[in-house]
C-alpha positions in Angstrom: -26.0 -17.7 -29.7 -24.3 -21.2 -30.1 -25.0 -23.3 -33.3 -25.4 -26.4 -31.7 -28.4 -28.1 -31.3 -31.5 -26.3 -32.0 -29.8 -23.0 -33.4 -28.4 -24.7 -36.3 -30.8 -22.9 -38.4 -29.6 -19.2 -37.4 -28.8 -16.3 -39.8 -25.8 -15.4 -41.2 -26.5 -11.8 -39.7 -26.8 -13.5 -36.1 -23.6 -15.7 -36.8 -21.6 -12.4 -37.9 -23.0 -10.7 -34.6 -22.0 -13.8 -32.6 -18.2 -13.5 -34.2 -18.0 -9.6 -33.5 -19.4 -9.2 -30.2 -19.8 -12.5 -28.6 -16.5 -14.3 -29.1 -14.0 -11.3 -28.1 -16.0 -10.8 -24.9 -15.0 -14.6 -24.0 -11.6 -14.4 -25.7 -11.0 -11.1 -23.8 -11.4 -12.9 -20.4 -9.5 -16.0 -21.3 -6.6 -13.9 -22.3 -6.6 -12.2 -19.2 -6.7 -15.3 -17.3 -3.8 -16.8 -19.4 -1.7 -13.9 -18.7 -2.2 -15.0 -14.8 -3.8 -11.8 -13.7 -6.3 -13.4 -11.7 -3.7 -13.6 -9.1 -4.3 -9.7 -9.0 -7.9 -9.0 -10.3 -11.1 -10.3 -10.0 -12.1 -11.7 -13.2 -15.6 -12.0 -14.8 -16.4 -15.9 -14.5 -18.8 -18.6 -14.4 -18.4 -21.1 -11.7 -20.0 -24.4 -11.5 -20.6 -25.6 -7.9 -21.9 -29.7 -7.4 -19.8 -31.5 -9.5 -17.0 -33.8 -8.3 -13.6 -32.6 -8.7 -10.6 -32.0 -6.5 -9.0 -28.8 -8.1 -10.7 -26.0 -9.3 -10.8 -26.5 -13.3 -11.0 -23.9 -15.8 -12.9 -25.3 -19.1 -12.6 -23.4 -22.0 -14.4 -24.3 -25.0 -13.9 -22.4 -28.4 -16.0 -23.3 -31.3 -14.2 -23.6 -34.7 -15.5 -23.1 -37.9 -12.9 -24.6 -40.5 -12.6 -28.3 -40.2 -13.9 -30.9 -37.8 -10.7 -31.6 -35.9 -11.1 -32.0 -32.3 -8.2 -30.7 -30.1 -7.4 -30.3 -26.9 -4.6 -29.0 -24.0 -4.7 -29.6 -20.6 -2.3 -27.4 -18.3 -1.2 -26.7 -14.6 1.6 -25.2 -13.0 3.8 -24.6 -16.4 3.0 -28.3 -17.5 1.0 -28.9 -20.8 -0.3 -31.7 -22.1 -2.0 -31.8 -25.7 -4.9 -34.2 -25.9 -5.6 -35.8 -29.5 -9.1 -37.5 -28.5 -11.9 -36.5 -26.0 -11.3 -40.1 -24.3 -8.2 -38.7 -23.0 -9.7 -35.9 -20.8 -10.5 -38.1 -17.9 -7.4 -39.8 -17.2 -5.2 -36.4 -18.0 -7.4 -34.7 -15.4 -7.0 -37.2 -12.9 -3.6 -37.1 -13.2 -3.3 -33.9 -12.8 -5.6 -33.9 -10.1 -3.0 -36.4 -8.4 0.1 -34.3 -9.0 -1.6 -30.9 -7.5 -3.8 -32.7 -4.7 -1.7 -35.7 -3.9 -2.8 -39.6 -4.1 -5.5 -39.2 -1.5 -8.8 -37.5 -1.7 -7.6 -34.0 -0.6 -8.2 -31.1 -2.8 -5.8 -27.9 -4.0 -6.5 -24.5 -4.7 -4.2 -24.8 -7.8 -6.1 -24.7 -10.9 -6.1 -26.9 -13.7 -7.0 -25.4 -17.4 -8.6 -27.7 -20.0 -9.1 -26.1 -23.5 -11.0 -27.7 -26.0 -11.4 -26.7 -29.8 -14.0 -28.4 -31.9 -16.7 -27.6 -34.3 -19.3 -29.2 -32.0 -18.7 -27.2 -28.7 -20.1 -23.8 -28.0 -17.8 -20.8 -27.0 -17.6 -21.1 -23.1 -15.4 -20.7 -20.3 -16.4 -22.2 -16.8 -14.9 -22.8 -13.6 -15.5 -26.3 -12.4 -15.4 -26.3 -8.4 -15.3 -29.3 -6.2 -18.1 -30.8 -4.8 -19.2 -30.6 -1.3 -18.1 -33.3 0.9 -19.8 -33.5 4.4 -18.1 -36.2 5.6 -14.5 -37.3 5.2 -14.1 -40.8 3.6 -11.3 -42.9 2.9 -8.0 -41.2 3.3 -9.7 -37.6 2.8 -8.6 -35.2 5.7 -11.0 -34.7 8.5 -11.6 -31.4 7.5 -12.1 -31.9 4.0 -15.9 -30.3 4.0 -14.4 -27.1 5.6 -11.3 -27.1 3.2 -14.0 -27.2 0.3 -16.4 -24.8 1.5 -13.4 -22.3 2.0 -12.1 -22.8 -1.8 -15.8 -22.5 -3.4 -16.7 -19.3 -1.4 -13.4 -17.9 -2.0 -14.3 -17.3 -5.6 -18.3 -17.2 -5.6 -18.5 -14.5 -3.1 -16.9 -12.4 -5.3 -19.3 -10.0 -7.4 -17.6 -10.8 -10.6 -18.8 -14.5 -10.6 -21.9 -16.0 -11.6 -22.5 -19.1 -9.7 -24.1 -22.1 -11.4 -25.5 -24.4 -8.8 -26.0 -28.1 -10.0 -28.5 -29.7 -8.3 -30.1 -33.6 -9.1 -33.9 -32.9 -9.9 -34.6 -35.7 -7.5 -33.9 -34.2 -4.5 -35.1 -31.4 -2.5 -33.3 -28.4 -3.9 -34.2 -26.4 -0.8 -31.9 -28.6 1.3 -28.6 -28.6 -1.0 -25.7 -27.2 0.4 -24.7 -25.7 -2.7 -27.5 -23.6 -3.2 -27.2 -22.5 0.5 -23.8 -21.4 -0.1 -24.7 -19.4 -3.3 -27.5 -17.9 -1.4 -24.7 -16.9 1.3 -22.6 -14.5 -0.7 -26.0 -13.6 -3.0 -28.9 -13.3 -1.2 -30.8 -11.7 -3.9 -29.8 -14.6 -6.4 -28.8 -12.1 -8.9 -25.4 -14.2 -9.9 -26.9 -17.2 -9.3 -28.0 -19.7 -12.2 -29.7 -23.2 -11.0 -29.1 -26.0 -13.1 -31.2 -29.3 -12.4 -29.9 -33.0 -13.7 -31.1 -36.4 -13.7 -34.7 -35.6 -14.7 -35.1 -39.3 -15.4 -34.7 -40.4 -12.1 -37.5 -38.2 -10.8 -40.3 -40.1 -9.0 -43.6 -40.2 -10.6 -46.0 -37.7 -9.2 -42.9 -35.1 -8.7 -42.7 -33.9 -12.1 -44.9 -30.7 -11.5 -42.6 -29.7 -8.4 -39.7 -30.0 -10.9 -41.4 -27.8 -13.5 -42.2 -25.4 -10.6 -38.8 -25.1 -9.8 -37.3 -24.7 -13.4 -40.2 -22.1 -13.6 -38.5 -20.4 -11.0 -41.9 -20.7 -8.8 -40.4 -22.7 -5.8 -37.1 -20.8 -4.8 -36.7 -17.8 -7.2 -33.6 -16.7 -8.4 -33.2 -13.7 -10.8 -31.4 -15.8 -13.3 -33.8 -18.8 -12.9 -32.9 -22.2 -13.6 -32.4 -24.9 -16.3 -32.7 -28.6 -16.9 -30.2 -30.9 -18.4 -29.8 -34.8 -19.3 -26.0 -35.6 -19.2 -24.4 -38.8 -20.4 -25.4 -41.9 -18.0 -23.1 -44.6 -17.1 -24.4 -46.9 -20.0 -23.9 -44.1 -22.6 -20.0 -43.9 -21.3 -19.6 -47.5 -21.5 -21.2 -47.7 -24.8 -18.8 -45.0 -26.0 -21.9 -42.7 -27.1 -20.0 -39.6 -28.9 -21.2 -36.0 -28.1 -23.5 -35.5 -31.2 -25.5 -39.0 -30.1 -25.6 -38.0 -26.4 -27.1 -34.5 -27.3 -29.5 -36.0 -29.6 -30.8 -39.1 -27.1 -31.5 -35.9 -24.4 -33.1 -34.0 -26.8 -35.7 -36.8 -27.5 -35.8 -37.4 -24.1 -37.4 -34.1 -23.3 -39.4 -34.0 -26.4 -40.8 -37.2 -25.6 -41.6 -36.3 -21.9 -45.2 -35.6 -21.1 -44.3 -33.4 -18.4 -41.0 -31.9 -19.3 -41.6 -31.2 -23.2 -42.9 -27.8 -21.8 -39.7 -27.0 -20.6 -37.7 -27.7 -23.9 -40.4 -25.5 -25.8 -39.5 -22.3 -23.1 -35.9 -23.1 -24.1 -34.9 -24.0 -20.3 -34.1 -27.8 -21.0 -30.9 -29.8 -23.0 -27.3 -28.7 -22.8 -26.9 -27.1 -25.9 -29.6 -24.3 -24.7 -27.7 -24.1 -21.3 -24.7 -23.4 -23.2 -26.0 -21.0 -25.3 -27.7 -19.4 -22.1 -24.4 -19.6 -20.5 -22.6 -17.4 -23.2 -25.3 -15.1 -23.2 -25.1 -14.7 -19.3 -21.5 -14.3 -19.3 -21.1 -12.1 -22.0 -23.4 -9.6 -20.3 -21.7 -10.2 -17.0 -18.4 -9.3 -18.8 -20.0 -6.0 -20.5 -21.3 -4.8 -17.1 -18.1 -5.6 -14.9 -15.8 -4.3 -17.7 -15.7 -0.5 -16.1 -15.0 -1.9 -12.7 -12.1 -4.2 -14.3 -10.5 -1.5 -15.7 -10.8 0.6 -12.3 -9.2 -2.4 -10.5 -6.4 -2.8 -13.1 -5.2 0.9 -12.8 -5.2 0.8 -8.8 -3.1 -2.3 -8.9 -0.8 -0.8 -11.4 -0.3 2.2 -9.3 0.1 0.2 -6.2 2.8 -2.2 -7.6 4.6 0.7 -9.5 4.9 2.3 -6.0 5.8 -0.8 -3.9 8.6 -1.6 -6.8 9.8 2.0 -6.4 10.1 1.6 -2.8 12.4 -1.3 -3.1 14.4 -0.1 -5.8 16.2 -2.0 -8.5 18.6 -3.6 -5.9 22.3 -3.1 -4.7 24.8 -3.2 -7.2 27.5 -5.7 -6.9 30.6 -3.5 -7.5 32.1 -1.8 -4.1 32.1 1.7 -5.8 28.6 1.5 -7.3 27.7 0.5 -3.8 29.0 3.6 -2.5 27.5 5.7 -5.0 24.0 3.8 -4.2 24.3 4.5 -0.6 25.1 8.3 -1.5 21.9 8.3 -3.7 19.8 6.8 -0.9 21.0 8.8 1.5 20.5 12.0 -0.4 17.0 11.2 -1.4 16.1 11.0 2.6 17.9 14.5 2.9 15.7 16.0 0.3 12.9 14.5 1.8 13.6 15.8 5.1 14.8 19.3 3.7 11.0 19.1 2.2 9.7 18.8 5.6 11.7 21.6 6.7 10.9 24.0 4.1 7.3 23.1 3.9 7.9 21.6 0.3 7.5 17.7 0.9 5.7 15.5 -1.5 2.2 14.9 -0.6 1.9 11.6 -2.7 2.2 9.6 0.7 0.4 12.2 3.1 -2.7 14.7 2.1 -1.3 17.1 4.7 2.3 18.7 5.2 3.9 18.3 8.4 4.1 22.1 8.5 0.6 22.6 8.4 -0.3 20.0 11.0 2.3 21.8 13.5 1.0 25.2 12.7 -2.6 24.0 13.5 -0.7 23.0 16.9 0.7 26.1 17.2 -2.5 28.2 17.0 -3.9 26.5 20.3 -1.2 28.4 22.1 -3.5 31.8 21.7 -5.9 29.8 23.8 -3.7 27.5 26.3 -0.2 28.4 26.4 0.8 24.6 27.7 4.4 23.6 26.6 3.1 20.0 27.5 0.6 20.0 24.8 3.2 21.3 22.8 5.5 18.4 23.4 2.7 15.5 23.3 1.1 16.4 20.2 3.6 18.1 18.2 6.5 15.6 18.8 4.2 12.6 17.9 3.5 14.4 14.8 7.1 15.2 13.6 8.5 11.9 14.8 5.6 9.9 13.2 6.3 11.5 9.9 10.1 11.3 10.1 9.8 7.6 10.7 7.3 7.2 7.8 9.8 8.9 5.3 12.8 6.7 6.7 10.9 3.6 6.0 9.5 4.6 2.9 13.3 5.2 1.6 15.5 2.3 3.5 12.8 -0.4 4.0 14.8 -2.9 1.8 17.6 -2.4 4.1 17.3 -3.2 7.5 21.1 -2.3 8.7 20.7 0.9 7.5 17.3 1.5 8.7 18.7 0.7 12.3 21.6 2.8 12.0 19.4 5.8 10.8 16.9 5.3 13.9 19.3 5.9 16.5 20.2 9.7 15.4 16.5 10.1 15.0 15.6 9.4 18.4 18.9 11.0 20.0 18.8 14.0 18.3 15.1 14.5 19.2 15.7 14.3 22.5 18.7 16.7 22.6 16.6 19.4 20.7 13.5 18.9 23.1 15.7 19.7 25.9 16.9 22.8 24.3 13.6 24.1 23.4 12.3 23.2 26.9 15.1 25.3 28.4 14.5 28.5 26.2 10.6 28.1 27.0 11.1 28.1 30.8 13.4 31.2 30.1 10.8 32.9 28.4 8.2 32.4 31.3 10.7 33.5 33.4 11.2 36.4 31.7 7.6 37.4 31.7 7.7 38.0 35.0 9.4 41.2 34.4 6.7 43.4 33.2 7.8 45.0 30.0 6.8 46.4 26.9 7.6 49.4 24.5 5.9 52.8 25.0 4.7 52.9 21.7 3.4 49.3 21.5 2.0 49.7 24.9 0.1 53.1 23.8 -1.2 51.8 20.8 -2.8 48.9 22.4 -4.1 50.9 25.2 -5.7 53.3 22.6 -7.3 50.0 21.1 -8.7 48.7 24.1 -10.2 52.3 25.2 -11.7 52.8 21.8 -13.5 49.3 22.0 -14.7 50.1 25.1 -16.5 53.5 24.2 -17.9 51.7 21.0 -19.6 49.1 23.1 -16.7 46.2 22.5 -14.3 44.9 24.6 -14.7 46.0 28.2 -17.9 47.2 29.7 -17.7 50.9 30.8 -19.7 49.8 33.7 -17.1 50.7 36.6 -18.2 53.2 39.2 -14.5 54.1 40.0 -12.9 55.9 37.3 -9.5 54.9 38.3 -10.5 51.3 38.8 -12.0 51.5 34.7 -8.4 52.6 34.0 -6.6 50.0 35.5 -8.6 47.6 33.9 -7.7 49.1 30.6 -4.1 48.8 31.2 -4.2 45.4 32.2 -6.2 44.2 29.4 -3.9 45.8 27.2 -0.6 44.4 28.7 -2.4 41.1 28.9 -2.8 41.3 25.0 0.8 42.2 24.3 1.6 39.4 26.5 -0.3 36.6 25.3 0.6 37.7 21.4 4.1 37.7 22.1 4.1 34.2 23.7 2.0 33.0 20.9 4.5 34.2 18.5 7.7 33.2 20.5 7.0 29.8 21.8 6.2 28.1 18.4 9.2 30.0 17.2 11.5 28.2 19.7 9.9 25.0 19.0 10.0 25.3 15.3 13.4 26.4 15.4 14.7 23.4 17.5 12.1 20.7 16.6 12.3 21.3 12.9 15.0 23.7 11.8 18.2 22.5 14.2 16.8 18.6 14.5 16.2 18.1 11.0 19.7 19.6 10.1 21.5 17.6 12.6 19.6 14.7 11.4 21.0 15.5 7.6 24.4 16.0 8.7 24.4 12.3 10.7 22.9 10.9 7.5 25.8 12.0 5.3 28.3 11.1 8.0 27.1 7.6 7.5 28.8 7.6 3.9 32.0 7.7 5.1 31.8 5.8 8.3 30.8 2.7 7.7 31.4 -0.2 5.2 28.5 0.6 2.3 28.2 -3.4 1.8 27.2 -3.7 5.4 24.6 -1.0 5.2 23.1 -1.9 2.3 22.4 -5.7 2.9 19.2 -6.8 1.9 16.7 -8.6 4.1 16.0 -12.2 3.0 13.0 -12.0 0.9 13.4 -8.5 -0.7 14.8 -9.9 -3.9 11.9 -12.3 -3.9 9.5 -9.8 -3.6 11.2 -7.7 -5.9 10.8 -10.4 -8.4 7.3 -11.1 -7.5 6.5 -7.4 -7.9 8.2 -7.3 -11.3 6.4 -10.0 -12.7 3.4 -8.7 -11.5 4.0 -5.1 -13.2 4.5 -7.1 -16.1 1.4 -8.9 -16.1 -0.8 -5.9 -15.5 0.8 -4.3 -18.1 0.1 -6.7 -20.8 -3.2 -7.0 -19.4 -3.7 -3.3 -19.8 -2.8 -3.5 -23.4 -5.4 -6.5 -23.6 -8.3 -4.4 -22.0 -7.6 -1.0 -23.9 -7.3 -3.0 -27.3 -10.7 -4.5 -26.7 -12.4 -1.3 -25.6 -10.9 0.7 -28.4 -12.3 -1.8 -30.9 -15.7 -2.4 -29.1 
C-alpha cells in the first residue's frame, strides 16, 4: 500500500486504488478525531503498547506526493507548535509532556497530536500509549503502574481499537505485561498485532524461537506478528536520516542467515510494517463504520434530548422572565392534561399511566381490596408525576421544590376523599338492593347456564336449596360488577381527574404569586452543562456530515 521501501515499484493502478480507497478512510478518522468527537464516540484506532511516553500521543503521518518538504505540527489543549525539521520533534514532545504531566515522571490522560507530512512517510495514524512501569522510580507517583495500566486499558478494551504490542525480541514474549494486558481485553487475539524489536540483540541459538514467534507458532494471534529494527543510539548520534536508517534496516534482515526468511515473507522491516498497519487500519475502519454511524445517531438524539430538557436558559429581562415561567408551567400542565386524558407523550415511557392503572383496576374483579389500590396505583401515579416534573423543571431547583409541595399535599387530600367514598360504598353494600329488571335478567342467565351444563351444577337434592343458590349467585354477580366498576371510578375521579386539576391550578397560581426570578434561578453548573451539550451537539453534527459525505462517496 505504501510506496516506501520494497513497494516503490507498484503500478499506477494500485496507486490510484490507494488514493481512492485507503487515504479517504484514514482521513475520515483523522477528521473525526480533530473535531473532538473521540470524547463522545469510540473511533477506530491502532494503539501502540510498550513505548516509553508519559502521555497518549496521536501520530498522524500523511504522505505528500508533490515536493519533498517535511512539515510537522504538534498540538495539545488548543496549543499548536509548527515544526520545520524532524530534529525538533523530541524536544517538542518532551515539553508538551512536561506541561500536561508535570515536571516529574507522572503521566497524563490528555492527548498530544503530532502530524507529519512528508514524501518519505506512509499514510498512517497511531496512538502511542505510555510504557508500563512496574516500580515507581525517582519522583514518579507510587501508583504509577496502576495509573498507566488504567490509561492503556481504557483505550484498548474498546472493540474499535487494534492493539499493537511492542516487545523486544531478546526476551520471553509470554512474560510481557503488554501482551498480558492485550490478552485480557482481547482473549482471542482478534484485535492484537505483535511487533518484535531489537532483533540484533537476540542471543545466538535463540533465532529459531524468534522465527517461530513471528510465524505465529508460539503464542498465536489472529493478526500475527511483525519484526523491525529501529535506529539505535549510535544511529541517532550520527544523525542518520530516515531513508538511510530504513536502508540499513533492510540490509540487516537481508544479510541475516536466520531472519532473511522473515523479510522474504514480508514480515520484517518498518516499511512493510507500515504497509501492514495501514491495511489493517483501513479494513478495521470499514468494518466498524456501520456501528460508528449507529453510535453517532444515538449520541445525537440523546444530546438533543438533554439540551431540550435544559432549555435555552432564563431571559435577563424581567417581563421575559414572567413569560418564560408561564411557558414552563403551561408545558408542565399540558403534560399533566395528557395523563388525565390518557393522551400523554410516550417519548419517555412505553406505557401511558392510564393503561397502567386500568390494569390495576382489573384486579378488582378478583380481589376488592382498597389497600392494594392505594399501594400499587398511587406509586404508579406519583412516580409518573414526579418524573414529568423533573423532566420539565430539572434546571430550576427552586421551581422544582415549589412544585413538589402541592404534588404531595393534594395527593394525600384526594387519597382521603377517595377512601371515604370507598368505605361508604362498602357500607351501602350491606343493604341488599338491585333493580328488579337487572336482577331478573341475571337470575335468568344463571339458570340457563345451569341447565346447559355450565355454571351451578344441578345436583342439589332439594329444589328450594337449588333455587336459593341461583338467587345468591345472581346477586353476588351484580354486586361484584357494581364494585368492579364503582371503586375504580371513585379512584380515577379523585386520584386522576381531581388531583391533576388541583395540581394544574396550583401551578398556575405560581405565575402571579412568587417572584419569577427567584423561581427560575438556575443551579450552579447548569449553564456550564448547557454549554457542554451545545458544543457536543455541534461536534456530533459536524461528524455526521463528514460520515455522510464519506458513505455517499464510497
